[in-house]
C-alpha positions, 0 to 999 in steps of 0.5 A, spaced: 261 294 801 261 296 808 255 291 811 252 293 817 248 289 822 241 291 823 239 294 830 233 294 834 230 301 834 232 303 841 239 301 840 240 305 834 237 311 837 242 310 843 248 310 838 245 316 835 244 320 841 250 318 844 254 321 838 250 327 839 251 328 847 259 327 845 259 332 840 255 337 845 260 336 850 266 337 846 263 343 842 259 348 846 257 352 840 253 345 837 250 344 844 247 352 844 244 350 837 241 344 840 238 348 846 236 353 841 232 348 837 229 345 843 227 352 846 230 351 852 234 356 857 241 354 858 245 358 863 252 359 860 258 360 865 265 362 864 271 358 861 269 353 855 262 357 855 266 363 852 265 360 845 258 358 845 255 364 849 251 370 845 250 376 849 245 379 844 241 373 845 242 372 852 238 379 853 232 376 851 232 371 857 232 378 862 237 382 866 237 377 872 239 371 867 244 375 863 248 377 870 247 370 873 251 367 867 256 373 865 258 374 872 261 367 872 266 370 867 273 373 868 274 380 865 279 378 860 273 373 857 268 378 857 272 383 854 273 378 848 266 376 848 264 384 847 270 385 842 267 379 838 260 381 838 262 388 836 259 391 843 265 394 845 272 397 843 278 397 847 277 404 849 270 402 852 274 398 857 278 404 860 277 404 868 273 398 867 277 392 870 272 388 875 267 383 872 260 387 874 263 393 871 264 389 864 257 385 865 253 392 866 257 395 859 255 388 856 248 388 858 247 396 855 250 394 849 247 388 847 240 390 849 241 396 844 243 390 839 237 386 841 232 391 840 235 392 833 234 385 832 227 384 835 221 388 832 216 392 836 209 389 838 
């Protein structure tokens, strides 16, 4: 049997939160779930954030936060996100090669999905 030595409460918590921090740093989806659970607003920016960002949920933060986040992504990343979330098909990208154009398309499509998910009051 594996015997563990008893830890002081603060040391036990330090070890626990260290593991959580490491996992959040290595796994953007886990980090997003933690932030969602805490109710905090997070700014996702290009690159590694592609795996964690949800454009439909980002609509709820407003157009300014949406644009601030997604303008940091490369066109190929934006196209992948839109395909992954069912917001666009390759034909929708015709003539849209610049990031701002793609962000506008994503906002339009994600806003429609967001409206379907949130009940009107």
